[in-house]
C-alpha positions in Angstrom: -59.8 270.0 244.2 -57.4 270.8 246.8 -54.0 268.9 246.6 -52.5 270.1 249.8 -53.8 267.3 251.8 -52.3 264.9 249.5 -49.0 266.6 249.6 -49.1 267.0 253.6 -49.6 263.0 253.6 -46.7 262.5 251.5 -44.6 264.8 253.8 -45.8 263.3 257.0 -44.8 259.8 255.2 -41.4 261.3 254.5 -41.2 262.5 258.0 -41.9 259.2 259.7 -39.5 257.5 257.3 -36.7 259.9 258.7 -37.9 259.4 262.4 -37.3 255.7 261.9 
């Protein structure tokens, strides 16, 4: 199982929050 995708999704979510 690869948790990289999950981590990437979390990082992307944080980036979106910062962008707002």
